[in-house]
C-alpha positions as CSV (number, residue, x, y, z in Angstrom):
1,X,17.7,18.7,6.5
2,X,15.2,16.0,5.9
3,X,14.1,12.7,4.3
4,X,12.6,13.2,0.9
5,X,10.6,11.0,-1.5
6,X,13.0,11.3,-4.4
7,X,11.2,9.1,-7.0
8,X,8.5,6.5,-7.4
9,X,7.7,3.4,-9.6
10,X,4.9,1.0,-10.3
11,X,4.3,-2.4,-11.8
12,X,1.2,-4.3,-12.8
13,X,0.7,-7.8,-14.1
14,X,-0.2,-8.2,-17.8
15,X,-3.6,-9.9,-17.4
16,X,-6.5,-7.6,-16.8
17,X,-9.8,-8.9,-15.3
18,X,-12.9,-7.0,-16.2
19,X,-16.0,-6.8,-14.0
20,X,-18.1,-8.7,-16.5
21,X,-15.7,-11.6,-16.4
22,X,-16.4,-11.9,-12.7
23,X,-20.1,-12.3,-13.4
24,X,-19.3,-15.8,-14.7
25,X,-17.8,-16.8,-11.4
26,X,-20.3,-15.3,-8.9
27,X,-23.7,-13.6,-8.9
28,X,-22.8,-10.1,-9.8
29,X,-22.6,-7.6,-12.6
30,X,-20.3,-4.7,-13.6
31,X,-22.7,-1.9,-12.5
32,X,-23.2,-3.5,-9.1
33,X,-19.4,-3.6,-8.5
34,X,-18.9,-0.1,-9.7
35,X,-21.7,1.4,-7.6
36,X,-20.4,-0.3,-4.4
37,X,-16.6,-0.1,-4.9
38,X,-15.7,2.2,-7.8
39,X,-13.8,-0.7,-9.4
40,X,-14.0,-1.5,-13.2
41,X,-10.9,-3.7,-13.7
42,X,-8.0,-5.2,-11.8
43,X,-4.8,-6.9,-12.7
44,X,-4.0,-10.6,-11.8
45,X,-0.6,-12.1,-11.8
46,X,-0.6,-15.2,-13.9
47,X,2.9,-15.3,-15.3
48,X,4.5,-12.9,-12.8
49,X,5.7,-13.6,-9.3
50,X,5.5,-11.1,-6.5
51,X,9.3,-10.7,-6.8
52,X,8.9,-9.9,-10.5
53,X,6.5,-7.1,-9.7
54,X,8.6,-5.7,-6.8
55,X,11.7,-5.6,-8.9
56,X,10.0,-4.0,-11.8
57,X,8.6,-1.2,-9.6
58,X,12.0,-0.7,-7.9
59,X,13.8,-0.5,-11.2
60,X,11.5,2.2,-12.4
61,X,11.8,4.1,-9.2
62,X,15.6,3.8,-9.1
63,X,16.2,4.8,-12.7
64,X,19.9,5.3,-13.2
65,X,20.8,5.7,-9.5
66,X,24.0,4.2,-8.2
67,X,22.9,0.8,-6.8
68,X,25.6,0.9,-4.1
69,X,23.9,4.0,-2.7
70,X,20.8,1.9,-1.6
71,X,21.4,1.0,2.0
72,X,17.9,-0.1,3.1
73,X,15.1,-2.1,1.6
74,X,11.7,-2.5,3.3
75,X,9.0,-4.6,1.6
76,X,5.5,-4.3,2.8
77,X,3.4,-7.4,1.9
78,X,1.0,-10.0,3.3
79,X,1.5,-12.3,0.3
80,X,5.2,-13.0,0.0
81,X,6.5,-15.5,-2.5
82,X,8.4,-17.3,0.3
83,X,8.6,-17.2,4.1
84,X,12.3,-17.5,3.9
85,X,14.1,-15.6,2.4
86,X,12.1,-12.5,2.9
87,X,10.9,-10.5,-0.1
88,X,13.3,-7.8,0.9
89,X,16.2,-10.2,0.8
90,X,15.0,-11.5,-2.6
91,X,14.8,-8.0,-4.0
92,X,18.3,-7.2,-2.7
93,X,19.8,-10.3,-4.4
94,X,17.9,-9.9,-7.6
95,X,18.9,-6.2,-8.0
96,X,22.4,-6.7,-6.8
97,X,22.1,-4.1,-4.0
98,X,25.1,-5.3,-2.0
99,X,25.0,-2.5,0.6
100,X,21.4,-2.8,1.6
101,X,19.8,-4.1,4.8
102,X,16.6,-5.8,3.8
103,X,13.5,-7.1,5.6
104,X,9.7,-7.3,5.3
105,X,6.8,-5.6,7.1
106,X,3.3,-7.0,7.6
107,X,0.8,-4.3,8.5
108,X,-1.8,-5.3,5.9
109,X,-3.1,-2.4,3.8
110,X,-1.2,0.1,6.1
111,X,2.1,-1.6,5.3
112,X,3.6,1.0,3.0
113,X,2.9,3.8,5.6
114,X,4.5,1.7,8.3
115,X,7.5,1.1,6.0
116,X,7.9,4.9,5.4
117,X,7.6,5.4,9.2
118,X,10.3,2.8,9.9
119,X,12.6,4.0,7.1
120,X,12.5,7.7,8.1
121,X,13.5,6.8,11.7
122,X,16.3,4.4,10.6
123,X,17.7,6.8,8.0
124,X,17.9,9.6,10.5
125,X,19.4,7.4,13.3
126,X,21.9,5.5,11.2
127,X,22.6,8.2,8.5
128,X,21.3,5.9,5.7
129,X,21.7,7.7,2.3
130,X,19.0,6.0,0.3
131,X,16.2,3.4,0.9
132,X,13.7,1.5,-1.2
133,X,10.2,1.2,0.3
134,X,8.2,-1.3,-1.7
135,X,4.6,-2.4,-1.4
136,X,3.8,-5.6,-3.3
137,X,0.9,-8.0,-3.3
138,X,-0.6,-10.9,-5.1
139,X,-3.9,-10.7,-3.2
140,X,-5.7,-12.8,-5.8
141,X,-4.0,-15.9,-4.5
142,X,-5.6,-15.5,-1.1
143,X,-9.0,-14.5,-2.5
144,X,-12.0,-16.7,-2.2
145,X,-13.3,-16.7,-5.7
146,X,-16.7,-18.0,-4.6
147,X,-17.3,-15.0,-2.2
148,X,-19.1,-12.2,-4.0
149,X,-18.4,-9.8,-1.1
150,X,-14.6,-10.0,-1.5
151,X,-13.6,-11.4,-4.9
152,X,-14.7,-8.3,-6.7
153,X,-12.3,-6.1,-4.7
154,X,-8.8,-7.4,-5.0
155,X,-6.0,-7.2,-7.5
156,X,-2.2,-7.6,-7.8
157,X,0.6,-5.2,-8.3
158,X,3.6,-3.3,-6.8
159,X,4.7,0.2,-6.0
160,X,8.0,1.6,-4.8
161,X,9.3,4.9,-3.4
162,X,13.0,5.9,-3.1
163,X,13.8,7.8,0.0
164,X,16.9,9.8,0.4
165,X,18.6,12.3,2.7
166,X,18.5,16.0,1.6
167,X,20.6,18.9,3.0
168,X,18.2,21.5,1.6
169,X,14.7,19.9,1.4
170,X,12.2,19.3,4.2
171,X,10.7,16.1,2.8
172,X,8.6,14.2,5.4
173,X,7.0,16.8,7.6
174,X,5.1,14.5,10.0
175,X,3.9,11.0,10.5
176,X,1.5,9.0,12.7
177,X,0.7,5.3,13.0
178,X,-1.7,3.6,15.3
179,X,-3.0,0.0,15.9
180,X,-6.5,-0.9,17.0
181,X,-7.5,-4.3,18.3
182,X,-9.6,-6.2,15.9
183,X,-12.0,-7.5,18.6
184,X,-14.6,-8.8,16.1
185,X,-12.1,-10.4,13.7
186,X,-13.6,-8.3,10.9
187,X,-10.5,-8.8,8.6
188,X,-8.5,-12.0,8.8
189,X,-6.5,-14.5,6.7
190,X,-5.8,-17.9,8.4
191,X,-2.5,-19.8,8.0
192,X,-2.6,-23.5,7.1
193,X,0.6,-25.3,8.2
194,X,1.6,-28.8,7.5
195,X,0.5,-31.4,10.1
196,X,3.4,-33.0,12.0
197,X,3.8,-36.4,13.8
198,X,3.1,-34.5,17.0
199,X,0.2,-32.2,16.2
200,X,-2.8,-32.3,13.9
201,X,-4.0,-28.7,13.5
202,X,-7.6,-28.2,12.5
203,X,-8.1,-27.3,8.8
204,X,-7.9,-23.5,8.1
205,X,-9.1,-21.4,5.3
206,X,-6.1,-19.4,4.0
207,X,-8.0,-16.7,2.2
208,X,-9.4,-13.3,3.1
209,X,-12.4,-13.2,5.5
210,X,-13.9,-9.7,5.8
211,X,-17.0,-8.1,7.3
212,X,-17.3,-5.2,4.9
213,X,-19.6,-3.1,7.1
214,X,-17.4,-3.3,10.1
215,X,-14.3,-2.5,8.0
216,X,-16.0,0.5,6.5
217,X,-16.9,1.9,9.9
218,X,-13.4,1.4,11.2
219,X,-11.8,2.9,8.1
220,X,-13.8,6.1,8.2
221,X,-13.1,6.7,11.9
222,X,-9.4,5.8,11.6
223,X,-8.8,7.9,8.6
224,X,-10.1,11.0,10.3
225,X,-7.9,10.3,13.4
226,X,-4.7,9.8,11.6
227,X,-5.2,12.7,9.1
228,X,-6.0,15.1,12.0
229,X,-2.9,13.8,13.8
230,X,-0.4,14.5,11.1
231,X,-1.9,17.9,10.3
232,X,-1.6,18.9,14.0
233,X,2.0,17.6,14.2
234,X,3.0,19.6,11.1
235,X,1.1,22.7,12.3
236,X,-0.9,23.1,9.1
237,X,-4.6,22.8,8.0
238,X,-6.3,20.5,5.6
239,X,-6.6,23.3,3.1
240,X,-2.8,23.6,2.9
241,X,-2.4,20.0,1.5
242,X,-2.4,20.0,-2.2
243,X,-3.0,16.3,-2.8
244,X,-4.2,13.3,-0.7
245,X,-3.2,9.7,-1.6
246,X,-5.4,7.3,0.3
247,X,-5.4,3.5,0.4
248,X,-7.5,2.4,-2.5
249,X,-9.9,0.1,-0.7
250,X,-13.3,1.5,-1.8
251,X,-14.2,4.7,-3.6
252,X,-16.9,5.3,-0.9
253,X,-14.3,5.3,1.8
254,X,-12.3,7.9,-0.1
255,X,-15.3,10.0,-0.6
256,X,-16.1,9.8,3.1
257,X,-12.5,10.9,3.9
258,X,-12.9,13.9,1.7
259,X,-16.1,14.9,3.4
260,X,-14.6,14.3,6.8
261,X,-11.9,16.9,6.4
262,X,-14.1,19.2,4.1
263,X,-11.8,18.8,1.0
264,X,-12.9,18.5,-2.6
265,X,-12.6,15.0,-4.0
266,X,-10.5,16.4,-6.8
267,X,-7.6,16.7,-4.3
268,X,-7.7,12.9,-3.8
269,X,-5.8,10.5,-6.0
270,X,-8.3,7.8,-7.1
271,X,-6.7,4.9,-8.9
272,X,-9.0,2.1,-7.7
273,X,-11.0,2.1,-10.9
274,X,-8.3,0.2,-12.8
275,X,-6.4,-1.6,-10.0
276,X,-8.9,-2.6,-7.3
277,X,-7.6,-3.0,-3.7
278,X,-4.0,-4.1,-3.8
279,X,-3.4,-3.9,0.0
280,X,0.1,-2.7,0.8
281,X,0.8,-1.9,-2.8
282,X,-2.2,0.4,-3.3
283,X,-0.7,3.6,-1.8
284,X,2.7,3.5,-3.6
285,X,0.9,2.6,-6.9
286,X,-1.5,5.6,-6.5
287,X,1.4,7.8,-5.5
288,X,3.3,6.8,-8.6
289,X,0.2,7.7,-10.7
290,X,0.0,11.1,-9.0
291,X,3.7,11.8,-9.5
292,X,3.5,10.9,-13.2
293,X,0.4,13.0,-13.8
294,X,2.4,16.2,-14.2
295,X,0.3,18.0,-11.6
296,X,2.7,18.0,-8.7
297,X,5.0,21.0,-8.2
298,X,8.0,21.3,-5.9
299,X,6.9,22.3,-2.4
300,X,3.4,20.8,-2.8
301,X,2.3,19.2,0.4
302,X,1.0,15.6,-0.1
303,X,-0.6,13.3,2.5
304,X,-0.5,9.5,2.3
305,X,-3.2,7.7,4.3
306,X,-3.5,4.0,5.0
307,X,-5.7,1.7,7.0
308,X,-6.1,-2.1,7.2
309,X,-6.0,-5.3,9.0
310,X,-4.6,-5.6,12.5
311,X,-6.3,-3.3,12.8
312,X,-3.9,-0.6,11.7
313,X,-3.8,3.0,10.3
314,X,-1.4,5.7,9.6
315,X,-0.6,8.9,7.6
316,X,2.5,10.5,6.2
317,X,2.7,14.2,5.3
318,X,5.6,15.3,3.0
319,X,6.7,18.1,0.6
320,X,7.3,17.2,-3.0
321,X,10.7,18.0,-4.4
């Protein structure tokens, strides 16, 4: 009958970076960070690779499932451990998922939403039984630790959702994704390639450049558009949604989203306090937090909402099983 989110998993690096520790690197303090972002701590991968985190989250989500039943792996990331093989291929090999097609998606912080959107279509078209959708990032390795405006925001981690066919459950009710041209280059990360005997590229800065004010304005507008779109496609109202799981970019953006659709902030999963912004991993990590909370009941309607570089945005509305 539909494609359901059967289970979720989450993985965080061991090392935790407190706000006060950042005050030794840049001119800031814990209260300044909390007031502007809602973040108190974030995790940084020191010993762990991105693959380690992705595999740990996937293992938690899979539990004791038959590995041979996994036929698709989509990994959303902007910080892969390698360009080739893809993170999806590395996850497939490490977990021994011999029947899975695997590849990566780069849609920045919207990546997990784009992954779900891709997976649902592929599963319906090709009768795929089960899929792993993973968001994993080590954003701290593309963070400028001398830039107060960005280094306080980002963390590392991974989240995973298992999608599967169901003959009796509705699962995903509606989805919507959209790209917007980043005409001002308000959110970019350059690539620095090796020079060759034939070309000498100018030096690039391979870390996050962000105009926070412009990103905030984009996010608030885009969130409203994609949320309205999935509600309209599903034929329901905002009041009918039990819980909202937004990208954990900034607590002020989450509060603005709640105000935009006239919903209490208590219906929004807020995990940013202990994780920071983990780009494509933030939504599946927050979803795992919600699903582990004990609050969700079968039939509850849940909306996932993402926005990020590209610029990109999207939302997925589904019923819990």
